[in-house]
C-alpha positions, 0 to 999 in steps of 0.5 A: 868181450871178444872170444876167438875159438879154434876147434880141430886141426887148422892149416897154417893160413887158417890162423890168419882169420883171427888177425893175430888176436889170441886164440883159444883151442877147444875140443869139439862140443855143442854150441850150448856147451861152448857158451857155458865153457866161456862163462856166458851162460850158467846152464844149458837150459838157458839156450834150449829152443833158441838159434844157439841150440845144436852143433857148431857148424864146420867152417867159420862162424862169427856172431854176437851173443847176449845183452853185452853183445859178446863177439864169438868167432869160431873156426871149426875144422873137421 
C-alpha cells in the first residue's frame, strides 16, 4: 500500500511531487506516531531502537516499511 503524507504548509509546486496521488495532511509528529496513525504498528515500542525511531526530517522522505513493503512518501515543510 502507498501512503502520501504532507506535514506543514507546502507551496503550490510541492504537491507536484506526489504525481496527483491522494495526499493525507497530518500534524507534526514523530516517525513512530506516524506509523501508528497509519495502522502499520500497534504500539510505539515496536520500532524502539530501530532506524524509524525519532523525528521526521524536514523535506522529502521516501521509504518502505515492514514485511508488506508499504511505501511511505512524506513531505515535511517546517
